[in-house]
C-alpha positions in Angstrom: 15.9 -20.7 -0.7 14.4 -19.0 2.4 16.0 -19.3 5.8 13.7 -20.8 8.4 11.6 -18.2 10.2 12.9 -18.9 13.7 16.5 -18.2 12.6 15.5 -14.8 11.1 13.5 -14.0 14.2 16.4 -14.9 16.4 18.7 -12.7 14.3 16.2 -9.9 14.5 15.9 -10.3 18.3 19.7 -10.1 18.6 19.8 -6.9 16.5 17.1 -5.4 18.7 18.7 -6.4 21.9 22.1 -5.1 20.7 20.6 -1.8 19.8 18.7 -1.6 23.1 21.8 -2.4 25.1 23.9 0.0 23.1 22.8 2.8 25.3 22.7 5.4 22.6 19.1 6.4 23.6 18.1 7.8 20.2 15.0 6.6 18.4 16.9 5.7 15.2 19.1 3.1 16.8 17.1 0.0 17.1 13.6 -0.4 15.8 13.5 -3.6 14.0 11.5 -4.7 11.0 12.6 -7.5 8.8 10.1 -9.6 7.0 10.7 -12.7 5.1 10.4 -12.7 1.4 11.9 -14.5 -1.4 14.0 -12.5 -3.7 12.1 -10.1 -5.9 14.5 -10.6 -8.8 12.2 -13.0 -10.6 10.1 -11.1 -13.1 6.3 -11.4 -12.8 4.4 -11.2 -16.0 2.0 -8.4 -15.6 -1.0 -10.2 -17.2 -3.3 -7.9 -15.3 -3.2 -4.7 -13.3 -3.4 -6.9 -10.1 -0.2 -8.8 -11.2 1.6 -5.5 -11.8 0.6 -4.2 -8.4 1.6 -7.5 -6.8 5.0 -7.2 -8.4 5.3 -3.7 -6.9 4.3 -5.0 -3.5 6.8 -7.8 -3.9 9.6 -5.3 -4.5 8.6 -3.1 -1.5 8.5 -6.2 0.7 12.0 -7.1 -0.5 13.2 -3.6 0.3 11.7 -4.0 3.8 13.3 -7.4 4.2 16.7 -6.0 3.1 16.7 -3.2 5.6 19.5 -3.1 8.2 17.5 -1.9 11.2 20.3 -0.1 13.1 21.3 1.6 9.9 17.8 2.5 8.6 16.6 3.6 12.0 13.0 4.0 13.1 12.3 6.5 10.3 13.7 4.3 7.6 11.7 1.3 8.8 8.5 3.4 9.0 9.2 4.7 5.4 9.6 1.2 4.1 6.4 0.1 5.9 4.6 3.0 4.4 5.7 2.0 0.9 4.5 -1.5 1.6 1.1 0.0 2.7 0.9 2.1 -0.4 1.6 -0.8 -2.7 -0.8 -3.1 -0.8 -3.6 -0.5 -1.1 -3.0 -0.4 -4.9 -3.1 -4.2 -5.0 -6.3 -4.2 -3.0 -7.9 -1.9 -5.5 -6.7 -3.6 -8.6 -7.2 -7.2 -7.4 -10.8 -6.5 -6.2 -11.9 -9.9 -4.7 -8.8 -11.8 -6.0 -6.7 -12.8 -3.1 -9.0 -10.8 -0.8 -8.5 -12.9 2.4 -4.7 -12.9 1.9 -4.6 -9.2 1.2 -6.8 -8.4 4.2 -4.6 -10.4 6.5 -1.4 -8.8 5.2 -3.0 -5.4 5.5 -3.8 -6.1 9.2 -0.3 -7.5 9.8 1.4 -4.5 8.3 -0.8 -2.1 10.3 0.1 -4.0 13.5 3.9 -3.7 12.8 3.5 0.0 12.0 1.7 0.6 15.3 4.3 -1.3 17.2 7.2 0.4 15.6 5.6 3.8 16.1 5.4 3.1 19.8 9.0 2.2 20.2 11.6 4.5 21.7 15.1 3.8 22.9 13.8 3.1 26.4 10.9 0.8 25.4 12.6 -1.4 22.8 13.5 -4.3 25.2 9.9 -4.4 26.6 8.4 -4.2 23.0 10.6 -6.9 21.6 8.1 -9.8 22.2 5.4 -7.7 20.4 7.7 -6.9 17.6 8.6 -10.5 17.1 5.0 -11.6 17.2 4.0 -8.9 14.7 6.9 -9.8 12.4 5.9 -13.5 12.5 2.3 -12.6 11.6 3.6 -10.4 8.8 5.8 -13.2 7.4 2.9 -15.7 7.5 0.5 -13.3 5.8 3.1 -12.3 3.1 4.0 -15.9 2.4 0.3 -16.9 1.9 -0.3 -14.0 -0.4 2.9 -14.5 -2.3 2.1 -18.1 -3.0 -1.2 -17.2 -4.5 0.3 -14.3 -6.6 3.1 -16.6 -7.9 0.5 -19.2 -8.8 -1.8 -16.8 -10.6 0.7 -14.4 -12.1 3.6 -16.6 -12.8 
């Protein structure tokens, strides 16, 4: 079962603050991006191209969720976000109008996180933390809404 959002956001904030206070000063030490997803181990029946693309998106969201921000660094987080964006674009194409409001919101949320992460350096992490947390909460909310619809429609 999923952990409550506030607990994950608190953990993320602690990771960010620890990285910011570590004093290493390199860009790979502390950008944080952890989203909430349920495990992608359940198989989705690909009854349609949209369901197959949704399964790929689910897997990339699980990879993003599983990242260790200090270990992955800014570049690793950005690469994971790019993979999510690529899979989301494929889903947008294959799903057409299916789940359109959820897909649009998730797309906006992913872009917001990408923009925030891109602007973080070792010196700006602490000041960017409230924005990071807000963006991650928006990403979590958007992903949860889309995932519920996908699970309902694709099994």
